Phi, psi and omega in degrees: 000133182286130178279092183299319180293321177298319178294319178299313180299318181296318180295318178298317179296315181295321178297321177294318176298315182301316179297317181293317179294324179295320179293322176294319181294316180301318179296318179299314180300319179291319185295325182257005175062039184251016177301131179084357179259149169302135180199135166276133176227110176264142182218147175225151174216135174298149178291328180255163179289133179223160172225108185270144171269093186287358174274352180297133185295321180297318179293317180296317179297323180297317179292318180296323182282350177057231185286345180114219192263002182287169184299147181279158165247139187290349182272317182231002171054034179064021182059031177257150177228157179272346182245160180291154180300155180259145177289138175227174179302322186267341185168244178227156184215150177288331182203151174239016183282123177281346177259019180279190181241338179199161178200157174232152176220139170239121186255163187302326181276009177092355178293127178243130181223142175222142182218145170236126182230022176239126184225151178283170176227155182237132175281123182271171184300330179274007175091352180278156177263133178244118175290138189227159170249103173299154184297338180291352176292342174300332180289341178297332177295317177298316183295321177293322176301319177291321177302313180299315180300317181293315181296313184286334173292317178295328181267003179061039173254117188264337184229136180204171175246149182227145177204179178210151174229136173248108180277143180055042182296333181287002177253004187240116173275163175264130183240151177270182182295331183262026177060035173253140182280120183271329182206145178288169177302152177288167181280329187284142175289322182233132172253127183236119181281145178291158175291133175240137182265137183234134178236351179200176185296322178299314176296325178296317177298315180297320179296316179299317180295316179303317179293320177297320177300317181293325174304308182293325181296329178301334179258011177077022184239157173264155180253134173285150177300142176269000000 
């Protein structure tokens, strides 16, 4: 038998999270001057109310180290930086540069956000430039999942929800490794991933993979295991 009250409560909770995440996303877009630009924006929020001490060395190191020790990607570098995080109004950030290419933030209320807003382009046969998402961008979902796991472990947050938004998705084609366009841009202006609940590292990895699969599926493609 379906627990109607449980489903109702879950929907109300998710709607509250969605509103909160949307306000956080809007503030981030304004802060980094990326309104109207294509941008991946990944977000996490703890399920319970928290107040983080963002001056804590372990928390700062977790944000600085990004995904950890795996190989870098030249577009977002595994969300790693060589310098310690900077203080911001909401918490700490990897960068406050509005002319940058990516940034991460961990806020006092536990909200974690990462964004990439720089993408390559391919010159087409008609001479026009097409901005593209190479298929290796699916790995950014894994990297954000690792970043979230590392930050929340340092902050002693065991349960959280994770999602992603792709702004201006209809301007981004999918490209292969040899700079060939595999699929045209999607029709939707915004792609919004559903909230996924995470309670441990295994679930975090599974959620990241599920989101990467959905990214490729938007272009009618399957994703190889990373």
